[in-house]
All heavy atoms as a GROMACS GRO file, in nm:
protein
  476
    1MET      N    1  -0.301   0.077  -2.041
    1MET     CA    2  -0.235   0.120  -1.946
    1MET      C    3  -0.334   0.143  -1.815
    1MET      O    4  -0.433   0.206  -1.832
    1MET     CB    5  -0.157   0.253  -1.974
    1MET     CG    6  -0.072   0.310  -1.852
    1MET     SD    7   0.039   0.430  -1.919
    1MET     CE    8   0.032   0.550  -1.805
    2THR      N    9  -0.308   0.100  -1.698
    2THR     CA   10  -0.382   0.122  -1.589
    2THR      C   11  -0.361   0.261  -1.528
    2THR      O   12  -0.252   0.296  -1.504
    2THR     CB   13  -0.353  -0.002  -1.484
    2THR    OG1   14  -0.362  -0.117  -1.534
    2THR    CG2   15  -0.432   0.012  -1.364
    3THR      N   16  -0.472   0.318  -1.485
    3THR     CA   17  -0.466   0.442  -1.419
    3THR      C   18  -0.452   0.414  -1.270
    3THR      O   19  -0.529   0.347  -1.213
    3THR     CB   20  -0.609   0.522  -1.439
    3THR    OG1   21  -0.616   0.535  -1.579
    3THR    CG2   22  -0.589   0.660  -1.378
    4LEU      N   23  -0.350   0.491  -1.211
    4LEU     CA   24  -0.323   0.472  -1.069
    4LEU      C   25  -0.419   0.568  -0.991
    4LEU      O   26  -0.445   0.674  -1.038
    4LEU     CB   27  -0.176   0.513  -1.039
    4LEU     CG   28  -0.085   0.405  -1.107
    4LEU    CD1   29   0.061   0.458  -1.077
    4LEU    CD2   30  -0.096   0.265  -1.043
    5PRO      N   31  -0.454   0.535  -0.875
    5PRO     CA   32  -0.534   0.616  -0.784
    5PRO      C   33  -0.457   0.745  -0.753
    5PRO      O   34  -0.330   0.743  -0.751
    5PRO     CB   35  -0.574   0.531  -0.667
    5PRO     CG   36  -0.480   0.415  -0.662
    5PRO     CD   37  -0.420   0.406  -0.802
    6ASP      N   38  -0.531   0.845  -0.712
    6ASP     CA   39  -0.459   0.971  -0.676
    6ASP      C   40  -0.486   0.992  -0.531
    6ASP      O   41  -0.467   1.112  -0.478
    6ASP     CB   42  -0.510   1.086  -0.744
    6ASP     CG   43  -0.654   1.108  -0.741
    6ASP    OD1   44  -0.723   1.034  -0.656
    6ASP    OD2   45  -0.709   1.210  -0.798
    7ASN      N   46  -0.525   0.908  -0.447
    7ASN     CA   47  -0.556   0.912  -0.300
    7ASN      C   48  -0.468   0.839  -0.209
    7ASN      O   49  -0.503   0.780  -0.122
    7ASN     CB   50  -0.708   0.880  -0.276
    7ASN     CG   51  -0.733   0.734  -0.304
    7ASN    OD1   52  -0.665   0.668  -0.384
    7ASN    ND2   53  -0.851   0.684  -0.255
    8TRP      N   54  -0.332   0.840  -0.243
    8TRP     CA   55  -0.240   0.771  -0.159
    8TRP      C   56  -0.225   0.822  -0.024
    8TRP      O   57  -0.226   0.943   0.004
    8TRP     CB   58  -0.100   0.766  -0.234
    8TRP     CG   59  -0.105   0.703  -0.362
    8TRP    CD1   60  -0.117   0.758  -0.492
    8TRP    CD2   61  -0.106   0.552  -0.383
    8TRP    NE1   62  -0.120   0.658  -0.590
    8TRP    CE2   63  -0.103   0.531  -0.519
    8TRP    CE3   64  -0.097   0.448  -0.304
    8TRP    CZ2   65  -0.098   0.403  -0.580
    8TRP    CZ3   66  -0.094   0.319  -0.359
    8TRP    CH2   67  -0.096   0.297  -0.491
    9GLN      N   68  -0.214   0.730   0.066
    9GLN     CA   69  -0.190   0.767   0.206
    9GLN      C   70  -0.055   0.686   0.253
    9GLN      O   71  -0.052   0.571   0.246
    9GLN     CB   72  -0.308   0.737   0.299
    9GLN     CG   73  -0.424   0.808   0.260
    9GLN     CD   74  -0.559   0.770   0.347
    9GLN    OE1   75  -0.534   0.664   0.430
    9GLN    NE2   76  -0.652   0.847   0.331
   10LYS      N   77   0.025   0.768   0.335
   10LYS     CA   78   0.147   0.706   0.380
   10LYS      C   79   0.114   0.630   0.507
   10LYS      O   80   0.040   0.676   0.588
   10LYS     CB   81   0.246   0.813   0.408
   10LYS     CG   82   0.380   0.762   0.454
   10LYS     CD   83   0.492   0.871   0.443
   10LYS     CE   84   0.482   0.962   0.573
   10LYS     NZ   85   0.605   1.038   0.597
   11SER      N   86   0.179   0.522   0.526
   11SER     CA   87   0.168   0.437   0.645
   11SER      C   88   0.204   0.513   0.771
   11SER      O   89   0.306   0.590   0.762
   11SER     CB   90   0.246   0.315   0.645
   11SER     OG   91   0.257   0.254   0.774
   12SER      N   92   0.132   0.512   0.882
   12SER     CA   93   0.168   0.577   1.014
   12SER      C   94   0.296   0.520   1.059
   12SER      O   95   0.363   0.593   1.146
   12SER     CB   96   0.050   0.554   1.106
   12SER     OG   97   0.033   0.425   1.144
   13TYR      N   98   0.334   0.405   1.023
   13TYR     CA   99   0.456   0.344   1.071
   13TYR      C  100   0.582   0.413   0.997
   13TYR      O  101   0.690   0.390   1.040
   13TYR     CB  102   0.462   0.194   1.046
   13TYR     CG  103   0.371   0.128   1.137
   13TYR    CD1  104   0.243   0.088   1.100
   13TYR    CD2  105   0.407   0.091   1.278
   13TYR    CE1  106   0.154   0.022   1.183
   13TYR    CE2  107   0.326   0.021   1.354
   13TYR     CZ  108   0.194  -0.015   1.313
   13TYR     OH  109   0.108  -0.072   1.388
   14SER      N  110   0.558   0.473   0.889
   14SER     CA  111   0.667   0.538   0.819
   14SER      C  112   0.731   0.650   0.890
   14SER      O  113   0.845   0.679   0.860
   14SER     CB  114   0.623   0.573   0.675
   14SER     OG  115   0.582   0.466   0.609
   15GLY      N  116   0.647   0.724   0.967
   15GLY     CA  117   0.704   0.846   1.038
   15GLY      C  118   0.720   0.964   0.937
   15GLY      O  119   0.708   0.952   0.815
   16PRO      N  120   0.727   1.073   0.997
   16PRO     CA  121   0.736   1.205   0.920
   16PRO      C  122   0.864   1.225   0.831
   16PRO      O  123   0.881   1.293   0.738
   16PRO     CB  124   0.713   1.316   1.019
   16PRO     CG  125   0.768   1.262   1.141
   16PRO     CD  126   0.744   1.107   1.140
   17ASP      N  127   0.982   1.159   0.867
   17ASP     CA  128   1.117   1.188   0.822
   17ASP      C  129   1.168   1.086   0.737
   17ASP      O  130   1.289   1.087   0.712
   17ASP     CB  131   1.205   1.223   0.937
   17ASP     CG  132   1.164   1.352   1.015
   17ASP    OD1  133   1.112   1.444   0.961
   17ASP    OD2  134   1.189   1.347   1.143
   18ASP      N  135   1.092   0.994   0.688
   18ASP     CA  136   1.134   0.886   0.619
   18ASP      C  137   1.142   0.911   0.468
   18ASP      O  138   1.198   0.820   0.401
   18ASP     CB  139   1.047   0.759   0.635
   18ASP     CG  140   1.056   0.691   0.772
   18ASP    OD1  141   1.168   0.716   0.837
   18ASP    OD2  142   0.965   0.632   0.819
   19GLY      N  143   1.109   1.025   0.416
   19GLY     CA  144   1.127   1.058   0.286
   19GLY      C  145   1.063   0.954   0.184
   19GLY      O  146   0.943   0.941   0.194
   20ASN      N  147   1.151   0.891   0.110
   20ASN     CA  148   1.100   0.793   0.006
   20ASN      C  149   1.111   0.648   0.052
   20ASN      O  150   1.111   0.560  -0.021
   20ASN     CB  151   1.177   0.813  -0.129
   20ASN     CG  152   1.120   0.931  -0.211
   20ASN    OD1  153   1.008   0.971  -0.173
   20ASN    ND2  154   1.215   0.978  -0.290
   21ALA      N  155   1.108   0.633   0.180
   21ALA     CA  156   1.128   0.497   0.243
   21ALA      C  157   0.994   0.465   0.325
   21ALA      O  158   1.002   0.427   0.429
   21ALA     CB  159   1.247   0.484   0.330
   22CYS      N  160   0.884   0.460   0.256
   22CYS     CA  161   0.755   0.444   0.321
   22CYS      C  162   0.669   0.363   0.228
   22CYS      O  163   0.673   0.358   0.114
   22CYS     CB  164   0.686   0.569   0.368
   22CYS     SG  165   0.657   0.687   0.237
   23VAL      N  166   0.569   0.305   0.301
   23VAL     CA  167   0.454   0.234   0.227
   23VAL      C  168   0.332   0.318   0.221
   23VAL      O  169   0.310   0.375   0.312
   23VAL     CB  170   0.423   0.097   0.300
   23VAL    CG1  171   0.296   0.028   0.240
   23VAL    CG2  172   0.547   0.006   0.307
   24GLU      N  173   0.266   0.300   0.100
   24GLU     CA  174   0.156   0.390   0.080
   24GLU      C  175   0.033   0.303   0.039
   24GLU      O  176   0.052   0.203  -0.034
   24GLU     CB  177   0.171   0.496  -0.031
   24GLU     CG  178   0.280   0.594   0.017
   24GLU     CD  179   0.315   0.690  -0.093
   24GLU    OE1  180   0.328   0.649  -0.206
   24GLU    OE2  181   0.348   0.800  -0.061
   25LEU      N  182  -0.093   0.338   0.085
   25LEU     CA  183  -0.204   0.260   0.045
   25LEU      C  184  -0.297   0.359  -0.026
   25LEU      O  185  -0.304   0.482   0.009
   25LEU     CB  186  -0.285   0.203   0.166
   25LEU     CG  187  -0.210   0.086   0.227
   25LEU    CD1  188  -0.289   0.048   0.371
   25LEU    CD2  189  -0.213  -0.032   0.142
   26ALA      N  190  -0.388   0.306  -0.124
   26ALA     CA  191  -0.487   0.379  -0.186
   26ALA      C  192  -0.611   0.297  -0.201
   26ALA      O  193  -0.603   0.169  -0.210
   26ALA     CB  194  -0.442   0.443  -0.318
   27PHE      N  195  -0.728   0.351  -0.224
   27PHE     CA  196  -0.853   0.282  -0.240
   27PHE      C  197  -0.909   0.331  -0.374
   27PHE      O  198  -0.909   0.443  -0.411
   27PHE     CB  199  -0.948   0.311  -0.140
   27PHE     CG  200  -1.084   0.262  -0.153
   27PHE    CD1  201  -1.124   0.140  -0.131
   27PHE    CD2  202  -1.188   0.352  -0.196
   27PHE    CE1  203  -1.250   0.095  -0.153
   27PHE    CE2  204  -1.319   0.307  -0.223
   27PHE     CZ  205  -1.346   0.178  -0.202
   28SER      N  206  -0.970   0.224  -0.440
   28SER     CA  207  -1.047   0.257  -0.566
   28SER      C  208  -1.165   0.173  -0.576
   28SER      O  209  -1.173   0.055  -0.516
   28SER     CB  210  -0.960   0.240  -0.690
   28SER     OG  211  -0.915   0.111  -0.720
   29ALA      N  212  -1.269   0.225  -0.636
   29ALA     CA  213  -1.397   0.149  -0.653
   29ALA      C  214  -1.367   0.029  -0.756
   29ALA      O  215  -1.285   0.058  -0.841
   29ALA     CB  216  -1.505   0.229  -0.690
   30PRO      N  217  -1.443  -0.082  -0.757
   30PRO     CA  218  -1.530  -0.114  -0.637
   30PRO      C  219  -1.462  -0.203  -0.536
   30PRO      O  220  -1.457  -0.325  -0.550
   30PRO     CB  221  -1.638  -0.188  -0.715
   30PRO     CG  222  -1.556  -0.264  -0.826
   30PRO     CD  223  -1.442  -0.168  -0.866
   31THR      N  224  -1.406  -0.150  -0.442
   31THR     CA  225  -1.346  -0.206  -0.325
   31THR      C  226  -1.214  -0.272  -0.363
   31THR      O  227  -1.191  -0.396  -0.333
   31THR     CB  228  -1.446  -0.302  -0.265
   31THR    OG1  229  -1.472  -0.416  -0.343
   31THR    CG2  230  -1.565  -0.233  -0.206
   32MET      N  231  -1.123  -0.207  -0.428
   32MET     CA  232  -0.991  -0.243  -0.446
   32MET      C  233  -0.900  -0.162  -0.370
   32MET      O  234  -0.904  -0.049  -0.361
   32MET     CB  235  -0.953  -0.253  -0.593
   32MET     CG  236  -1.042  -0.345  -0.680
   32MET     SD  237  -1.021  -0.512  -0.626
   32MET     CE  238  -0.866  -0.559  -0.703
   33LEU      N  239  -0.785  -0.231  -0.313
   33LEU     CA  240  -0.697  -0.149  -0.236
   33LEU      C  241  -0.549  -0.167  -0.321
   33LEU      O  242  -0.529  -0.271  -0.389
   33LEU     CB  243  -0.670  -0.212  -0.106
   33LEU     CG  244  -0.768  -0.203  -0.007
   33LEU    CD1  245  -0.743  -0.276   0.127
   33LEU    CD2  246  -0.800  -0.056   0.024
   34HIS      N  247  -0.469  -0.058  -0.316
   34HIS     CA  248  -0.351  -0.063  -0.384
   34HIS      C  249  -0.248  -0.026  -0.276
   34HIS      O  250  -0.254   0.054  -0.197
   34HIS     CB  251  -0.346   0.058  -0.489
   34HIS     CG  252  -0.478   0.042  -0.581
   34HIS    ND1  253  -0.483  -0.029  -0.690
   34HIS    CD2  254  -0.598   0.114  -0.565
   34HIS    CE1  255  -0.595  -0.017  -0.746
   34HIS    NE2  256  -0.671   0.066  -0.669
   35LEU      N  257  -0.123  -0.097  -0.300
   35LEU     CA  258  -0.021  -0.085  -0.215
   35LEU      C  259   0.106  -0.053  -0.291
   35LEU      O  260   0.132  -0.130  -0.392
   35LEU     CB  261   0.005  -0.223  -0.128
   35LEU     CG  262   0.117  -0.240  -0.034
   35LEU    CD1  263   0.089  -0.140   0.084
   35LEU    CD2  264   0.128  -0.378   0.012
   36ARG      N  265   0.196   0.038  -0.251
   36ARG     CA  266   0.309   0.075  -0.319
   36ARG      C  267   0.408   0.125  -0.206
   36ARG      O  268   0.384   0.168  -0.111
   36ARG     CB  269   0.293   0.179  -0.428
   36ARG     CG  270   0.261   0.311  -0.370
   36ARG     CD  271   0.244   0.404  -0.488
   36ARG     NE  272   0.230   0.549  -0.435
   36ARG     CZ  273   0.209   0.658  -0.507
   36ARG    NH1  274   0.197   0.644  -0.643
   36ARG    NH2  275   0.198   0.774  -0.464
   37GLU      N  276   0.537   0.115  -0.267
   37GLU     CA  277   0.653   0.160  -0.190
   37GLU      C  278   0.689   0.301  -0.264
   37GLU      O  279   0.690   0.314  -0.370
   37GLU     CB  280   0.777   0.083  -0.192
   37GLU     CG  281   0.872   0.084  -0.085
   37GLU     CD  282   0.974  -0.021  -0.082
   37GLU    OE1  283   0.939  -0.131  -0.103
   37GLU    OE2  284   1.087   0.026  -0.038
   38SER      N  285   0.707   0.409  -0.176
   38SER     CA  286   0.718   0.547  -0.224
   38SER      C  287   0.840   0.565  -0.306
   38SER      O  288   0.834   0.638  -0.398
   38SER     CB  289   0.718   0.650  -0.111
   38SER     OG  290   0.831   0.607  -0.020
   39ASP      N  291   0.941   0.478  -0.290
   39ASP     CA  292   1.064   0.488  -0.389
   39ASP      C  293   1.050   0.413  -0.516
   39ASP      O  294   1.134   0.420  -0.603
   39ASP     CB  295   1.184   0.445  -0.306
   39ASP     CG  296   1.189   0.304  -0.268
   39ASP    OD1  297   1.087   0.235  -0.279
   39ASP    OD2  298   1.308   0.252  -0.232
   40ALA      N  299   0.935   0.349  -0.525
   40ALA     CA  300   0.894   0.277  -0.660
   40ALA      C  301   0.749   0.294  -0.685
   40ALA      O  302   0.664   0.209  -0.690
   40ALA     CB  303   0.936   0.135  -0.662
   41PRO      N  304   0.700   0.423  -0.706
   41PRO     CA  305   0.558   0.448  -0.710
   41PRO      C  306   0.484   0.395  -0.825
   41PRO      O  307   0.364   0.388  -0.818
   41PRO     CB  308   0.558   0.605  -0.713
   41PRO     CG  309   0.686   0.643  -0.762
   41PRO     CD  310   0.788   0.538  -0.726
   42THR      N  311   0.555   0.340  -0.933
   42THR     CA  312   0.477   0.288  -1.043
   42THR      C  313   0.449   0.131  -1.028
   42THR      O  314   0.380   0.075  -1.101
   42THR     CB  315   0.541   0.310  -1.181
   42THR    OG1  316   0.671   0.255  -1.174
   42THR    CG2  317   0.544   0.458  -1.204
   43ALA      N  318   0.532   0.072  -0.918
   43ALA     CA  319   0.509  -0.069  -0.889
   43ALA      C  320   0.403  -0.085  -0.789
   43ALA      O  321   0.427  -0.054  -0.665
   43ALA     CB  322   0.639  -0.130  -0.844
   44VAL      N  323   0.284  -0.132  -0.828
   44VAL     CA  324   0.157  -0.116  -0.738
   44VAL      C  325   0.107  -0.272  -0.726
   44VAL      O  326   0.080  -0.333  -0.834
   44VAL     CB  327   0.052  -0.025  -0.790
   44VAL    CG1  328  -0.067  -0.021  -0.706
   44VAL    CG2  329   0.114   0.117  -0.810
   45LEU      N  330   0.086  -0.307  -0.608
   45LEU     CA  331   0.004  -0.427  -0.590
   45LEU      C  332  -0.132  -0.394  -0.569
   45LEU      O  333  -0.167  -0.305  -0.478
   45LEU     CB  334   0.057  -0.496  -0.458
   45LEU     CG  335  -0.014  -0.615  -0.403
   45LEU    CD1  336  -0.001  -0.742  -0.492
   45LEU    CD2  337   0.039  -0.652  -0.267
   46THR      N  338  -0.229  -0.462  -0.635
   46THR     CA  339  -0.366  -0.429  -0.631
   46THR      C  340  -0.441  -0.558  -0.593
   46THR      O  341  -0.415  -0.661  -0.644
   46THR     CB  342  -0.422  -0.376  -0.762
   46THR    OG1  343  -0.349  -0.264  -0.796
   46THR    CG2  344  -0.570  -0.349  -0.767
   47ALA      N  345  -0.531  -0.545  -0.496
   47ALA     CA  346  -0.595  -0.657  -0.430
   47ALA      C  347  -0.715  -0.626  -0.368
   47ALA      O  348  -0.738  -0.508  -0.325
   47ALA     CB  349  -0.514  -0.742  -0.350
   48PRO      N  350  -0.811  -0.716  -0.369
   48PRO     CA  351  -0.932  -0.688  -0.281
   48PRO      C  352  -0.893  -0.670  -0.130
   48PRO      O  353  -0.790  -0.726  -0.084
   48PRO     CB  354  -1.025  -0.809  -0.300
   48PRO     CG  355  -0.974  -0.885  -0.420
   48PRO     CD  356  -0.836  -0.838  -0.422
   49PRO      N  357  -0.976  -0.604  -0.048
   49PRO     CA  358  -0.926  -0.582   0.090
   49PRO      C  359  -0.891  -0.707   0.170
   49PRO      O  360  -0.795  -0.699   0.255
   49PRO     CB  361  -1.055  -0.506   0.150
   49PRO     CG  362  -1.118  -0.451   0.040
   49PRO     CD  363  -1.101  -0.544  -0.071
   50THR      N  364  -0.969  -0.809   0.174
   50THR     CA  365  -0.944  -0.932   0.256
   50THR      C  366  -0.805  -0.988   0.236
   50THR      O  367  -0.729  -1.004   0.326
   50THR     CB  368  -1.051  -1.032   0.246
   50THR    OG1  369  -1.188  -0.963   0.276
   50THR    CG2  370  -1.029  -1.157   0.338
   51PRO      N  371  -0.761  -1.022   0.118
   51PRO     CA  372  -0.633  -1.088   0.089
   51PRO      C  373  -0.529  -0.980   0.125
   51PRO      O  374  -0.417  -1.027   0.188
   51PRO     CB  375  -0.628  -1.127  -0.054
   51PRO     CG  376  -0.768  -1.122  -0.101
   51PRO     CD  377  -0.841  -1.034  -0.009
   52LEU      N  378  -0.538  -0.863   0.097
   52LEU     CA  379  -0.429  -0.763   0.123
   52LEU      C  380  -0.419  -0.750   0.266
   52LEU      O  381  -0.309  -0.732   0.322
   52LEU     CB  382  -0.454  -0.633   0.049
   52LEU     CG  383  -0.343  -0.541   0.070
   52LEU    CD1  384  -0.212  -0.584   0.007
   52LEU    CD2  385  -0.382  -0.405  -0.023
   53GLY      N  386  -0.538  -0.743   0.336
   53GLY     CA  387  -0.534  -0.737   0.483
   53GLY      C  388  -0.465  -0.854   0.549
   53GLY      O  389  -0.384  -0.843   0.650
   54ASP      N  390  -0.494  -0.976   0.491
   54ASP     CA  391  -0.419  -1.102   0.542
   54ASP      C  392  -0.270  -1.084   0.521
   54ASP      O  393  -0.191  -1.126   0.613
   54ASP     CB  394  -0.473  -1.225   0.471
   54ASP     CG  395  -0.616  -1.252   0.497
   54ASP    OD1  396  -0.672  -1.202   0.606
   54ASP    OD2  397  -0.671  -1.332   0.432
   55LEU      N  398  -0.224  -1.042   0.400
   55LEU     CA  399  -0.088  -1.022   0.379
   55LEU      C  400  -0.026  -0.919   0.471
   55LEU      O  401   0.078  -0.949   0.538
   55LEU     CB  402  -0.057  -0.969   0.226
   55LEU     CG  403   0.082  -0.923   0.203
   55LEU    CD1  404   0.176  -1.047   0.210
   55LEU    CD2  405   0.088  -0.867   0.057
   56LEU      N  406  -0.078  -0.813   0.491
   56LEU     CA  407  -0.035  -0.709   0.588
   56LEU      C  408  -0.025  -0.753   0.734
   56LEU      O  409   0.071  -0.733   0.805
   56LEU     CB  410  -0.114  -0.574   0.592
   56LEU     CG  411  -0.100  -0.499   0.450
   56LEU    CD1  412  -0.204  -0.391   0.443
   56LEU    CD2  413   0.039  -0.467   0.408
   57ARG      N  414  -0.132  -0.836   0.773
   57ARG     CA  415  -0.124  -0.895   0.908
   57ARG      C  416  -0.006  -0.997   0.927
   57ARG      O  417   0.056  -0.997   1.030
   57ARG     CB  418  -0.261  -0.963   0.945
   57ARG     CG  419  -0.360  -0.865   1.007
   57ARG     CD  420  -0.488  -0.938   1.045
   57ARG     NE  421  -0.569  -0.991   0.940
   57ARG     CZ  422  -0.641  -0.913   0.867
   57ARG    NH1  423  -0.641  -0.792   0.876
   57ARG    NH2  424  -0.704  -0.976   0.763
   58ALA      N  425   0.012  -1.072   0.826
   58ALA     CA  426   0.116  -1.179   0.824
   58ALA      C  427   0.247  -1.108   0.838
   58ALA      O  428   0.347  -1.143   0.910
   58ALA     CB  429   0.113  -1.262   0.707
   59ILE      N  430   0.275  -1.000   0.761
   59ILE     CA  431   0.399  -0.918   0.765
   59ILE      C  432   0.416  -0.869   0.903
   59ILE      O  433   0.509  -0.867   0.976
   59ILE     CB  434   0.405  -0.810   0.666
   59ILE    CG1  435   0.413  -0.879   0.524
   59ILE    CG2  436   0.513  -0.712   0.680
   59ILE    CD1  437   0.384  -0.774   0.407
   60ARG      N  438   0.310  -0.789   0.966
   60ARG     CA  439   0.312  -0.729   1.090
   60ARG      C  440   0.355  -0.831   1.198
   60ARG      O  441   0.419  -0.807   1.297
   60ARG     CB  442   0.187  -0.672   1.115
   60ARG     CG  443   0.179  -0.600   1.261
   60ARG     CD  444   0.045  -0.561   1.305
   60ARG     NE  445  -0.050  -0.686   1.313
   60ARG     CZ  446  -0.173  -0.694   1.293
   60ARG    NH1  447  -0.253  -0.584   1.269
   60ARG    NH2  448  -0.241  -0.805   1.318
   61ASP      N  449   0.284  -0.952   1.187
   61ASP     CA  450   0.309  -1.068   1.287
   61ASP      C  451   0.442  -1.138   1.262
   61ASP      O  452   0.468  -1.234   1.340
   61ASP     CB  453   0.201  -1.156   1.288
   61ASP     CG  454   0.063  -1.087   1.326
   61ASP    OD1  455   0.061  -0.979   1.392
   61ASP    OD2  456  -0.048  -1.152   1.301
   62GLY      N  457   0.520  -1.104   1.173
   62GLY     CA  458   0.649  -1.160   1.151
   62GLY      C  459   0.648  -1.303   1.088
   62GLY      O  460   0.732  -1.384   1.102
   63LEU      N  461   0.536  -1.331   1.013
   63LEU     CA  462   0.520  -1.461   0.963
   63LEU      C  463   0.572  -1.472   0.821
   63LEU      O  464   0.597  -1.574   0.768
   63LEU     CB  465   0.360  -1.499   0.956
   63LEU     CG  466   0.289  -1.509   1.078
   63LEU    CD1  467   0.143  -1.520   1.078
   63LEU    CD2  468   0.353  -1.614   1.173
   64LEU      N  469   0.610  -1.344   0.764
   64LEU     CA  470   0.672  -1.354   0.642
   64LEU      C  471   0.795  -1.270   0.636
   64LEU      O  472   0.831  -1.187   0.715
   64LEU     CB  473   0.580  -1.277   0.530
   64LEU     CG  474   0.449  -1.354   0.507
   64LEU    CD1  475   0.360  -1.267   0.411
   64LEU    CD2  476   0.466  -1.480   0.431
   0.00000   0.00000   0.00000
């Protein structure tokens, strides 16, 4: 079983009143990022920073 990080940070785009409808990011050594949706906290995408950053930019830019 994989241990999940305990340093989750909510996206600034989620806003203060979104409850369980937000995206959260966490970091773990050696340079891995974790992405989850707060309403499904055990479903976690884990990737190195570069590919995950590329995915987030594509989503932000409306390419996906």
